[in-house]
C-alpha positions in Angstrom: -38.1 -15.3 97.5 -38.5 -11.8 98.6 -37.0 -11.0 102.2 -39.3 -9.6 104.9 -38.4 -8.4 108.3 -41.3 -9.6 110.6 -41.8 -8.2 113.8 -43.5 -10.9 115.7 -45.1 -10.7 119.3 -46.1 -14.4 119.9 -47.0 -18.0 118.4 -50.6 -17.6 118.1 -50.4 -14.5 115.7 -47.2 -15.6 113.9 -48.0 -19.0 113.1 -50.3 -18.5 110.4 -48.5 -15.5 109.0 -45.3 -17.3 108.7 -47.1 -20.0 106.6 -48.9 -17.6 104.4 -45.6 -15.3 103.6 -43.6 -18.7 102.7 -46.7 -19.8 100.4 -46.6 -16.2 98.8 -43.1 -16.3 97.9 -41.7 -14.1 101.0 -39.1 -15.2 103.0 -39.5 -13.8 106.7 -37.1 -13.1 109.2 -38.3 -12.9 112.4 -37.8 -9.9 114.8 -38.8 -10.6 118.5 -38.8 -7.1 120.1 -41.3 -7.1 122.8 -39.8 -5.0 125.8 -43.5 -4.0 126.7 -44.1 -7.7 128.2 -44.3 -8.5 131.9 -42.9 -10.2 133.6 -40.0 -11.6 132.1 -41.0 -14.9 132.3 -44.1 -14.3 130.2 -41.7 -12.6 127.7 -39.3 -15.9 127.7 -42.5 -18.0 127.3 -43.9 -16.3 124.3 -40.5 -15.9 122.5 -39.8 -19.9 123.1 -43.1 -20.8 121.3 -42.8 -18.6 118.5 -38.9 -19.6 118.1 -40.1 -23.1 118.3 -42.6 -22.8 115.5 -40.4 -20.6 113.3 -37.6 -23.3 113.6 -40.3 -26.3 112.3 -40.8 -24.0 109.2 -36.9 -23.3 109.0 -37.3 -19.5 109.5 -34.7 -17.5 111.5 -35.3 -15.6 114.6 -33.5 -12.4 115.5 -33.9 -11.8 119.6 -34.3 -8.2 120.4 -33.0 -6.6 123.5 -35.2 -7.1 126.6 -35.0 -3.8 128.3 -38.6 -3.5 130.2 -37.0 -0.5 132.2 -36.4 1.2 129.0 -39.8 0.7 127.8 -41.6 1.6 131.1 -39.4 5.1 130.8 -40.6 5.4 127.3 -44.3 4.8 128.4 -44.1 7.1 131.6 -47.1 9.3 132.3 -49.3 7.1 130.2 -49.7 4.2 132.6 -53.5 5.0 133.0 -54.3 5.2 129.5 -57.0 2.6 128.0 -56.1 0.0 125.8 -55.9 1.4 122.3 -55.1 4.7 123.7 -51.7 6.5 123.5 -49.8 4.1 125.7 -50.3 1.6 122.8 -49.4 4.1 120.0 -46.1 4.6 122.0 -45.6 1.2 122.4 -46.4 0.1 118.8 -44.0 3.0 117.8 -41.2 1.9 120.2 -41.3 -1.3 118.8 -41.9 -1.1 115.0 -38.9 1.6 115.1 -36.8 -1.0 116.3 -37.9 -3.3 113.7 -37.5 -0.5 110.8 -33.9 0.1 112.4 -33.1 -3.7 112.4 -34.5 -4.2 108.6 -32.0 -1.2 107.6 -29.0 -2.6 109.4 -29.7 -6.1 107.5 -30.5 -4.3 104.0 -34.1 -5.4 104.1 -36.3 -3.2 102.3 -39.7 -3.9 103.8 -40.8 -4.7 107.3 -44.3 -5.7 108.9 -45.7 -7.0 112.2 -47.9 -9.7 113.4 -49.4 -7.1 115.9 -51.8 -6.6 112.8 -53.2 -10.1 113.1 -54.6 -9.4 116.5 -58.4 -8.7 116.9 -57.6 -7.1 120.3 -55.3 -4.2 118.5 -56.5 -1.2 116.5 -55.2 -1.9 113.0 -55.4 1.8 112.3 -53.1 2.5 115.2 -50.7 -0.4 114.3 -50.5 1.0 110.5 -49.8 4.4 111.7 -47.2 3.4 114.0 -45.5 1.4 111.0 -45.5 4.0 108.6 -44.1 6.6 111.4 -41.2 4.2 112.1 -40.3 3.7 108.3 -40.7 7.6 107.9 -37.8 7.6 110.6 -35.9 5.2 109.1 -34.4 5.6 105.8 -34.4 3.0 103.1 -37.3 1.0 104.5 -41.0 0.6 104.0 -44.0 -0.7 106.2 -45.9 -3.4 104.7 -49.4 -2.6 105.7 -51.3 -5.8 105.6 -54.6 -6.7 107.6 -53.4 -10.3 108.6 -57.0 -10.9 109.9 -58.3 -11.6 106.3 -57.6 -14.5 103.6 -58.6 -17.1 106.1 -55.8 -16.2 108.5 -57.9 -15.9 111.5 -59.5 -19.4 111.1 -55.9 -20.7 110.3 -54.6 -19.2 113.6 -57.4 -21.1 115.5 -56.8 -24.2 114.0 -52.9 -23.9 114.4 -53.4 -22.7 118.2 -55.3 -26.2 118.7 -52.8 -28.4 116.4 -49.7 -26.7 118.2 -51.2 -26.3 121.8 -49.6 -22.8 121.7 -49.5 -21.0 124.8 -52.6 -18.3 124.1 -52.0 -15.4 126.4 -54.9 -13.3 127.6 -53.5 -9.7 127.7 -51.2 -7.8 125.3 -48.2 -8.4 127.6 -47.7 -5.1 129.5 -48.6 -4.7 133.2 -51.1 -2.3 132.6 -52.9 -4.5 130.4 -52.8 -7.3 133.1 -54.4 -4.6 135.4 -57.0 -3.8 133.1 -57.9 -7.3 132.8 -58.0 -8.2 136.0 -59.9 -5.1 137.6 
């Protein structure tokens, strides 16, 4: 099996992708790095759900550092940006650069992200951030995959119901919470 470092955001988005990868001869190593998620209790809940399902499939999870204060500094000045705006670009770059660096450290040539499975995210924005991260991390390649195809959106819905995954209603950052609640 080919090893792939998979940046993961939550169980609902990750579960069908993990299954697909295993079924297609790829061994994912999950990298849970989401310093954007707020509050920390939300971060822990999402991580626990994702880790629980990964363990069921025999997939290892690397826990990236949770440093929300550093993330806030990195997006400073972008707080008022709309969803899918410059703040999201910055956030994706932060997370995918960390994933690329983790892949390089572990001598894994390719990395991908489950963010590309969310219908709420701009796929072109995610792919651009992934390629940017790979360009800044020698020896890595970003695997540009549309995880919304090949029946994965439907499989997501099924796994969500079967496993009773916690299904959040916002991307994770406090700015997204505010935009949802008005």
